[in-house]
N, C-alpha and C positions, 0 to 999 in steps of 0.2 A: 564362471558363468559361460555357458555356450554362446557362440556368436549367433546373433539373430540376423535375418535378412537385411535389416537396416542398421546393423552394427557397423562402427567405424572400422572393424577388422576386415570388412569386405571392400577394401579400397580399390581392388582391381575390377570391381563390377562397373561396366560402362555406364549403367544407369545412375551411378553416384557421382560421375565426373562432370555432369552438366545439368543445369536447370532449364535449358532451352530458352533462356532469357525471359522466363515466366516471372511476373511480379506476384500474382495471386491465383489461387485455384478456388473455384466455387463448386461445391459439391451439391448437385441438385438430385433429389430423390423423387421418384414418381410411382413407387410401388403401390401406394394406397389411393391413387386417384385414377380416373379413366383417361384414356389416351387423348381424347379431344381437349380435356382440361389441361393435361400435361403439355400438349403442343402449344396451346395458347399462352400458358404461363412461361414456357421456355422462350417463346418469341418475345414476350414482354420483357423478360430478363435480359436477353441479348440486346434488345432495342434500348433499354435503360443504360446498359453499359456503353453502348456506342454513342449515346447522347452526351456522355461526359468525356469522350475522347479516348476510350479504351478499346483496343483491338482484342478480338476473341477467337479462340479455337476450341472445338468441342471433341471429346473422345468418350468412349464407353467406360463407365465405372463398374463397380461391383453391385450385384443384386439390384437390377432395375434402377440404375442411377447414371447420371452423366457428370463428367468432369469438364467444366468450362475454364479454360486457361485464358488469363487476361494479362495484358501489358499495356503500357502507355503507347498510344498510336504514334506519337512523335514527341521529340524532346520539347517542342514548343508548347504542347499541352502541359507537360510537366513543369516547364518554366513558369507558366501562368499560375499553376497551383502553388508552386513554391513561393511566388511573389505574394499571392493572396494569403497564404499561411503566415508568412513573415510580417505582412501588414497587420494581420489580426493579432499577432504576438505583440507588435509595437503598440497597437491601440490599447491592449490590456496590460501594458507595463512589463511584458516579458523581455522585450528588447529595449535597449537604451535609446536607439536611434531608428528612424524610419529606414526601411530597406531601399536600396537604389532601384530605380525603375528599369535600368538596364540589367535584367536578371542574369544574363550570361556573364557580365562583368562582376556582378555580386557573387556569383557562384565560384568565380575564380578566386575572389578574395576570401570567401567563406564557403568552402566546399560542402556539398550535400553528402552527409554520411549515410550509410545504408539504412539505419533505423529510421532516420528522418524521411528518407525516400519512401520506405514501406508504410510509414505512418500516414504520410500525405496521400498515398494511393489508396490506403484503406479508408480514409475519410472520404475520398472521392467516390468510393463504392457505397459506403454506408450512410453518409450524411444526407439529410433530406434535400429535395430538389430546390427548396428555398435557399439553401446554403451552398448550392452549386454541386450537389452530389447526386448519385443515382438513387439513393433512398432504399438500398437493398439491405434489410436487416434480417439476418438468419433466424428462422423459426418464429417470426412475428408477423402478424397480419397477413397481407397478401403474399408474403414470402415465407410462409410457414413450411413449405417444402424445400426451401434452401437450407440444407443441413449445416453447412459451415462455409466460412470464407477464411482461407489460411495461406500463408506464404510457405514455400518449400524450404526444407532444410538445405543448408550449404554443407554437404558432407565432407568436402575437402577441409573446410575451416573447422568443422566439428572435430574431425580426427586430430588436427593439430592442436586444438584447444584442450581436448581431453588429455592428450599426451603431455602437454605443457603443465597442466595442473597436477597431473599424477607424478610429476618429477620435481616439484618444488614444494617446500614446506609452508611458505607464507606468501600471501598475495601482495602484490605491489599496487600502488595507485594506478599504474598503467593497465593492470589487469582489470580493475574496476571500470576504467574508462573504456576498455575494449568490450566489456559486457554491455555497457551503455550504448556504444556505437553499433553493436550487432542486434541487441534485444530491447533497447529503450532505457528510460531513466526510472526505473522503479526499483562501518563494519562493526557488526556486533561481535564477530569472532575475535578480533584483536583486543577488544575491551575486556574479554574474559581472562586474559593472561594475568592481570593484577589480582582479581579475586581468587583465581586458581592458586597463585603463589601464596597469598595470605591464608587461604583455606588450608592448603597443605601444611603450612607452618603451624597454624592453630591446631590442626589435628594431631601433629607430632608433639607439640609443646604444651598446648593448653587443654586439649580434649574437647568434648562436646559441650554445648551450652555455655560457651565462654562469653563473658561480658565484653571483653576486649574485641573479640572477633565480631560480636553482634554490632558494636559501635562502628567498626571499620566497614562491615558489610553494608549497613544502612547508609553510611557516608558514600560508599562507592555507588550505590543505587541512585542516590540523589545526583551525584556528579554525572553519572552515566546519562540519566534522562535529560538533565539540563544541557549537557554537552551535545547530546544527540540533536536537540533543538538548534543549537548553534551550528552544528555540522550540517544539518539539513539545508540551512541558508547558504552555507559555503559551497556545498555541492550543487545546489540549485543554480547559483550564480556561475559556478565553474562550467556547468553543463548547459547553461543558457535556458533554464526552465523556471527561473524565479517568477513567481506570481502566475504560473501556468494554470493553477487551480481556479483562477478567475474566468478562464475560458470554459464556459459550461456548454454541455451538449444536451439538447432536449431529448427526453424519453419519448419513445413512440407510444408507450402505454399511458402517457399522461392524458387525463380526461379533464378538460376545462369546463367551467360552468357557463362562461360567457366571454365574448371578445369586446375589447374597448380600445380606444386610442390613448396612448401615453400622453398625459398633459404636457410633458416637457418636449419629447422628441416627435410626437405625432404619429409614431409607428403603431401598428396593430399589435396588441398584446393579448395573450390568453390568460384569463384569471381563474384561479381556484382559491376561494376565500381562506385566509390564514386561520380564521376562527374555526372553520369546518375541519381543517387539517389538525388543529390543536385538539379538538374534541376526539378525533380518531386516534391521535397519538396517545391520549390518556388511557386507551385500551392496553398500552404497554405495561401499565401497572398491574392489572389483573393477570396479564400474560406472564410477567416475571414471578408473581406470587404462585400462580398455578405451576409454572415450570419448577420453581423451588420445591413446592410440595410434592409433585410427582417424582422428580429425580431424587429429592431428599429422602422421601419415604422409601424408595427402592434401595438407595445406598445405605440408609440407616438400618433397614431390615436386614440386608446382607451383612452389615457390620455387626448387628446383634447375633445373627446366626454364627458368624465366624468366631465371635468371642465365646459363645456357648460351646461350640464344637472344640475349639482349640484349648480352652482353659477350664471348662467345666465337665464336658462329656469325657468319660473314661472307659468307653466300651470298644467293641470290635469295629474294625474298619475306620478307626479315627484318622489314620494317615490318608485315607482316600476321601472321607467325608469332609475333611477340612478344605477341600477344593470346591465343595458345593457352592458356597457364596460367590467364588470367582466365576464359576460357570453361569450362575444366575446373572451376575453383572455383565459378563461377556455377551450374553444373548439379550438381556433386557435393556441395557443402556443404549446400544445402537438403535434398537427399535424405538424406544422412547425419544431419543435424540432426533431420529429421523422424522417422527411424527411432529415434534415440537419445532424442528427446523422448517418443515413444510408449512406449519401454522404461522411461524414467524414470517415466512416469505409471503403468505397470503395477507397477513396483517400489513406488511410493508407495501404490498400492492394496493391495499385498501386506503392507506394513508396518502396515496396518489402524489408522489413527488414529481416535480416538474423536470428535474435534470437527473442525468445518470449518476453524477457525483453524489448528490444528496440522497438518492435512493440507495446507493452502495454503502454510504456512511451509516445510514439508519439500520440497514440489514446487518452490518458488521457489529454494531452495538448490541443487537438482539442475540446474535450468535455468540458474542463474548459472554453474555450472561449464562447461556447454556454450558459453554466450555468451562467457565469459572466453577459452576456447581459440580460438574462431572470430574474435574481435575483436582480440585482442592478440598471438597467436602469430606472425603474419607480421612484425610490427615487432620482436618479441623476436629472431626469427631474423636479421633484418638487423642489429640492434644488437649482438648478442652471439655471432653465428656468422659472418656475412658479413664484418664488419670485422676481428675479431681473427684469423680462421682462413681467410679466402678464399684466400690464396696456397697454403694446404696442401690445401684441398678441391677446388680447381678442376681439378687433374689427374684427379680421380676422377669428374668430371662427364661423362666421355665416354659413360657409360651413357645419358645423355639425348640423345645424338647421333641416336638412332633416330627422334626426333620430327622431325628436320630432314633426315635422310639422303635421303629421296625427292626433296627439292628442291635438294640441294647438287650442284654441278657437279663437285667433286673433294673428296678427303679433307682437303685443306689448309683448306678453308672450315669444317671441323668441329673444328679444333684451335686452341688458344690461340696468339697470335703469338709468334714466337721472341724478341722483345724482353722477354717476360714479361708476366704479368697485372698490370694496374693497377687498384687498387680505386677505385671511384667514391665519393668522400666525400659527394656530394650525394644519394646514393640514399636514405639514411634520412630526410632532410628531405622529399624528394619523396613518400616513402611516408606519412609523418605528414600531410602536406598532403592527400594523397588521402583518408585515413580521416577527417580532421577537416573537410574542405570538400566534396570530390566525393561521398563516401559519404553525407554529410548531405543533400545536394541530391537524390541518388537516393532516399534514404529518404523524403524529403518527397513526392516523386512517387509512391512506392509506397503511401504512406499516404492521400494525398488524390486524386491524379489517377487512379490505377489502379482503386480501388474505384468511382469515379464512372463511368469508361469501362466497367467490368465490369457495373455495374448498368444503364447505358444500353444496352449490348450485349445483355444478357439480356432486357430489355424489348422491344427490337427483334426479337430472335430469337423470342420468344413471339408477337409480333404477326404475324410472317411465318408461323409454324406455324399460327396460327389462320386466317389468310387462306388458306393452302394447304388446310387441312382443310375450310374453308367451301366452297371450290371443288369439293371432292370430296363434299361433303354429309355429312361425318361429324363435324362439329365440335359440341361441347356448347354449350349456351347460356351466355353470359357470366354471371358471378356477379351482376353489377349489373342483370340483366334484371328481377328482381322487387323491386328496391329501391324504397322509398317515395321520391317526389320530394324531400321535405324532408330525407331522409337520404342521398340518392345521393352527393352530393359528400363528405360526411363518411365514408361507408363506403368509398368509393374510396380516400380518403387512408389509412384504417386498414389496408386490405388491402395497400397499398404499404409501410406502416410494419412490418407483420408479416413482410415478406420482407427487411427490412434486417438487417445483421449486428449481433451483440451487442458492445457496447463493453466492453473489458477494461482497467481502469485500470492493471493490472500491466504492460501493454505499454508505457505511457508512463513508468512508474517504471523499467522495465528500460532504456529509452533514456536516461533521465537518469543512471542509475548508470553505464552504459557510457560515456557522454559524460564524466562526472566521472573515469572511469578514464583516458581519453586525456589529460585535463588533468593529473592527478596523476602519471601514469607517464611521459609523453613530451612534455609541453609545453616542456621545456627544449630540445628539438630545434628547435622552431619556436614562439617566444614568442607569435605571433599566434593560437595555438590558441584562447585564451579569447575573442578578438575574433570569430573565426569562430563560436564557439558562442553568443556574445551575439546576433549578428545572426540566426543560425538559430533560437534560442529565441524571440526577439521575433516572428519570423514564425510559428513553430510554435504559439505561444499563440493566434494568430488562426486559423490553419488548423485547429487542434484544435477550436476553438469551432465552426467550420463543419462539421467532421467529425462532432462529437457531435450537432449540430442537424439535419444534412441526410443524412449517409451512414450513421448508426447509429440503432438504436432508442434511445429515451430510457433512460438508465441508471436502474436501481433505486437509490434513495438508500440508502447504507449508512454506518455509523459506524465510525470508526477513531481511535485516539489515538496512533498511530505508523505509520511505514511498514514496521514489522516487520523481517524478515530483510534487507531492502534496506539498512537502517541498518548492520547488521553488514557488509554488502558494502562500503559506503562506508568504514567504519573499516578493513577489510582492504586496500582499494585505497590508502588514505592511508599505511598502514604500508609496503606494497609500493612505493609511490611514493618513499618516503624512500630505499629501497635502489636502485631503478632509476635515480633521478635522479643520485645520487652516482656510480654506475657509468658512466652515460652521460657525465657531465661529465668524468670521468677519461679515458674512452676517446676522447672527441672534443674534448678541450679545445684542440687545435691544429688548427683547421679540419677536424676529423674524422679526423685522422691520428695521434691519440694524443699524450701529453705529450712524447715524444721525437721526434716527426715521422714515426714509422713504426709501424704496428700490430705489426710483428714485435718491437719493443723494449718493448712494454707489459709491465710487471712484475706478475706475479700477486700477490705479497705487497702491493704498493702498492694494487692494485685491491681486494683483500680488506680491507686496512686502511681504505680510504675507505668501504667498505660498512659495516663494523662501527662506525666512528666516527659515520657518518650515522645508523645505526639507533639507537645509544645516545643521540645528541643528540635524535632524534625522540621517544624515550620520555621524556626529561627535559622537553622543550618541551611535549609533550602533557599531562604531569602539571601543569605550571605553568598552561597554558591552561585545563585542566579546573578547576583550583582557582580561577582568576580568574573564570571564567564562573559558577561556582557561587555567587559572592558577588553576582552581578547580580540586581537586582530587576526585576519586569516587571508590567505591568497585570494579566496573568492570575494571577500569584501573589498580588498584592495583593487581587484579587477573591476568590481562594480563602480567604485569611486573613480577609477581611472577612466572608464568608459563614459561615465556621466560628465566628468570634467572635459573630456575631449569633445563631447557633443555640445556642451555649453560654449566652449571656446570656438567651435566651428560656427555655431549660430551667431556668436558675438562678432566674430571676424567678418562673416557675411554681411551683418548689419553695418559694421564700420565701412566696409567696401562700398555699400550702397550710399552711405552718408558722404563718403569722400567724393562721389561723383557730383554732388550738389555744388553750386558756385559758392565760394566763400563770401563773407560780408564785405571785404575790401574790394572784391570783384564787382559786387553789386553797386558799391559806391562809385566805382569808376564808370559804371554804365549810366549814372545820373548825369543829365546835361541841363542846359538852360531851359529847353522845352519842357522837361519833366517838372522843373521848379515852377514854371509859369502855369502849367496845368494844375498843380497843387494849389497855387495861389488863387486861380480862377474858381476852383471848387470851394475853397474856403469863403471867398467873397460872395458866391451865390448861395451859400448856406446848405449845400448838398452834402458836405462832409459830416461824419459822426464825431462825437466827443472822443471816442476811442482812437479814431484815425488821427485826429488833431493831437491827442496825447502822444502817440507814437511817431508823429511827424515833426516834432520840434528839433530832433537831433538826427542827422543822417549818418549812420555808420559809427563805428567805434572811435574814429578819430575825432568827430565832433563831440561824442560823449566824453572822451578823454579831455578835450579842450575845455568844455563846460565844467567838468569836475575840477580841473586845475584852477580855473577862475574862482570856483566856490571855495576851494581850500585856501587860496591866497586871500580872498576877502574875509574869510573867517579868522585867519591868522592875524590880519591887520586889525580887526575889531578887538581881538584879545590883547594885542600890544597897546592899543589906545587905552583900554581899561586898566592895564597894568601901570601905565604912566599916571 
């Protein structure tokens, strides 16, 4: 791959050596508004930034835009924000102890790592004014012309990072910690080693559709999901983000119906009735049904066309026409998915979630439905429609003969052979190999190569446009014309970074979940599935590092203590995998022709029994695995217990120290004198004393109590002796 202007190979470029102490860059565009409005908006923008203690510098951007460079005006401003952030963490249970008020001392004990610093400053820019922020939310409301808020890449670090990862086979815990420190808290790869080894062994020794491999694969899926939950807690404690999901941030798009006072705290709260939201959420049911029908119809139609062309049609151009369904899916699926995704986003907006976290979780669930249909439905059709019922549905596939009729020489080429239709038992294996190998390679190219070519192409196109305009004399001066020489290289680099795409971590999470689905649902068809994913993920870890450093703007660090709804998706795929694996093993246990050698002789009751038994066995095994993993200890949990113990001991010792300052009872007794006794006697004679005071005034101090007790013991013993005589 050729070096791009922002590639790490250009290490000698002076623009890559410094970030000019810039914390964030705000990209403001004014091409679509008049100058007076742009001037007023820009003034409001800089005033809002200054009000929260941010210093600003502005330079010219590309195509009628401005670049506002920001940094914290003084360390004292930053210290205050750090203290407030850590207090908020303590209130929400993220931290075990309250932070020290002396922030400088606290920072010496607990240094501020780069991701935390960038996160706090980003919140300072974007949080509403009620929370102490400037309230600048890109592309929303009054700030719709603010295109983006992003930190600058540290190219020196990026170069060292890519070099390090490209020269080592496996990642260490320190490497994961480094990612967290640089990019935030948001390993599947290492867990793939076991199923890859088992899958390779099964492929060599047991073949496809092995009952032994099916059992081991299902067990691994259960252990993986349950251990992931355990590991999430461990990493959250280790990285100091446990319970961080409790800290919710209000959505600017939230529309409340009325305001009221909280009956407990008295604070003003904005209310949107839960019943109203529930009524709107019920629309997810028809949405899911409509999505399944639209996508399912398209996929099933292409499936039927592909079956007809590849296994019935016997005329000219068959080798070319067999790619017709692929072409239809390649063009139709993205269009339909885009329409449905847009509708899902509108539905999510209509449901009116109060916080960003709940909004994102709900949208993730909707997107997962679409991904599930497009990713797995073709294999489901092959496994549970083509094999059991192909001989019955083939006569009805004549409707698809229209796709080939213009190329057929006679009607005989459009009909099944007289000898009868023969099911291809290897079809399912080929399909699984396509989705787990070929599709993964294509996806890698779409993620890395296509964005690079697109960016290079756009750069070349703009250069050609500028050259053409220059020849006609109508070109505007380049933005770099008035740059200071010492800033020119730096500003050129920033302008290029401002045009890069935004990195969305949910895209990579979705890929991981869908990949896990192929492994849990269909790996019994081809046991080398895990091997393919292991190789793919090893490569993708490196290419993703390059993608983040070169092809994307630097991500804004954000904290998370869980992968959220994606964890529910993993659990769902594990449960569904226990069902599909048992069904596939039954259907294909005899070289893909069923237990009795023919799909026509598959018994429905036996298939149902195998599914029910497998599901109940899954529930029992999951309970046992969950119980066993809950007994495991970990460094993170040990750290949490240690921190809580230290905090308890600290408060206990502080309380003891305060108690030790109080005078002891014997000291109080020594302070009593004749005058005190006379005053007590006078109060008693006058009737001013209470019964409680008289009760507690009969014995003064522990010595009198001990003397009275001794007399009572002696008198009791004397009475017992008299009775004994």
